[in-house]
N, C-alpha and C positions, 0 to 999 in steps of 0.2 A: 375576287382575288383570295379572300379568306378561305373559300371552299377549295380553291386550287392548291393553296399552301398546305391545308389540312390533308388533302388527298395525297400530296407529294410526300409528306412525312410518313403517312401510313404506308405508301408504296415503298419508301426507302427502308422502313422497318421490315417489311415483308421480304423485300429483295435482299436485304442484308442477311437474313436467316437462310433464305433459299440459296444464296451464294455460298455461304459457309457449308451448307449441306452438300451442294453439288461438288465442292472442292474437297470434301472430307475424305473421299476415297483415295486421295493422293498421298503425298509425303506426310508422314506422321512424326517425323524426327523432332527431337527436343529443340527448344529455342535457347541459345546460349545466354549466359549471365549478362554479357555486354548489352544485349538488346533490352533486357529488363532495366538496366541502368539508363538506357535511352528512353524507355517508356516513362520512367520516373521523372526525367527532365521534361518530357512533353506534358505530362499531367500536371507537374508543378507549375509550368508556364501557363497552362489554362487556368489553374486555380488563382494564380497571381494576377491574372488579367480578368477575373470574374467571368470567364467564358463557360463555366460549368454551373452557373447560377441562373435561376429564374426567380421571378418575384415570389412564387410560392415556396421555393426551396432554397432561398438565399442563405439560410443558415444550416445547410446540410452538413452532416457529419459522417456520411457513408458514401463510398464510391462503389457503384455496381458496374462491373466490367464483364462484357461478353467473354465466355471462356474459350472462344476460338477466334483466330485472326480473321479479318475481313478485308475486302477491297472497297473502293469507292463505288457503291451501287449506283449512284446518280450518274457517274461517267458511263457505266454499262448501259443504263436505261437510255441515255441520250446518244450513245455510241460515240462518245468523245474519245479521242486519242489521248489516253492518260499520260503517257510518256512525253508526248509533244507539248501538252499543256504544262506539265511540270517544268520542262526545259524553258518554255516561254516565260513562266512566272519567276523562275529563279535565275534566268538569264545566264551570264557567264560564271556565276559563283558555284554552280553545281557541276560536279564531275559526271561525265557520261557513264563512268563505272558505277556511280551511285544509283543513277537512274536504271541502268541495266540490271543491277543486283536487286533493286526494289521490284522491278517488273517480274524477274525470274522467281523470286521468293513468293510473291503474291499471286502467282498462277495457281497456287493451291492454298487451302486453309490449314492452319497449324494449331495444335492444342496449346493453350496457355495454362500455366500452373501458378500456384501461389508463391511465386518467386519475386514479386514486386516489393520494393523497399520504398514505401510511401509514407507521407506525413500523416495521412488520415487512414482510418480503418477502411478496409475494402473487402468485397466478396466477389467471387466469380459466378456468373449465372450461365447455365447451359442453354444452348439454342432451343432445346425442347421446351424449356420453361418459358422462354420468351414467346415461342409459338403459342403456348397454352394461355399465357396472360393476354396476348393480343389477338386471340382467335376471332374476336369481334371488332377488330380494327382499333381505332384510337380510344374506344370506350375502355380499353384495357389499362389506361393510365391510372384510373382510380384504384384498380386492383394492384397495379405495380407499386404504388405508394403505400398501400395497405401492407403489402408483403415486405417492402423495404422502406419503412418510415425513416425520415431524416436523410434520405438519399438525395443526391444531386440529379438523378435521372440515370440514363443508361449510356455507358461509354463503350466504344468499340475501337479496336486498334488493328492496324495492318502489321505485317512483318516490317522490320527496319532494313532498308537497303543501305549498304555501306560501300565506300570506295576501297581500293586494294590496300591503302595505307591504314584503314580503320580509324580515320579521324574526321570523317564526314558521314552523316546519316540522314536518311529521308524516311518520314513516317506519315501515314494518314491516320487521323483520329476523328471520330464522329461522336457527337453528344446529342442525345435526344431527351427531352424532359416534358413533352406535352404536344398537343396538336399543332400549336404554332410556336414551338420552342425547340429549336434544333439547329446545329451547325456541323459542317464538315471542314476540316482544315488539313492542309499539308504543311508539315514543319521540317525545315532543314536545320540540322544541328551540326556543330563542330565540337571537337574534343579539345579542351584547353586545360592544361595542368591536371590531367587525369579526370576532368569533370566534363560532362556533356552539357552544352548550353545551346539554346535556340538562337540561331543566327538570323533566320528570316522565316516567315510563314505567310500563307495566303488562304483565304476562305474559298472553298470550292462550292459551297451551297449554304443557304440559310432558310429557315422557315419561321 
């Protein structure tokens, strides 16, 4: 089981980078400020619930975020119907508009910029650097933490799907921090009094 999970996280890291590369030739348009506000709420939620901490990095001070949006590579590997799974997990509270917008936006990868408003220091890491660090698989984690001391690991984000009213959003976020340290979550958010808050979430995978 340990070997399977280690292989899984290695495969997910590789697939995540390949996915971003294969999508890169598509839409390069900028991501609006509203989505960065959604990202901030998603990351704050994970920090508040200790979901970006591992035993070795529990006192991290730095967020390392992949500089291009990603989709759920695990769903692609298992050929899971992502839209159907999201509808099942969020049942009647998610709008079909939100799901459709999420799927459409994440058909291509988009460039992220340093437009995040986060409580912690963060840096964006290019996919080429991720490939270089993990060229020998999971052995790259030692090098990763040497290059990014005090970090929580690697975070990757999808585009945010929104409904037509602009008050509901869906985001996929993955966090990897070692061979047997990683999760992928879908988060459903609502906008209340001009602030985005996580209404519900579910874990898509764990290693």
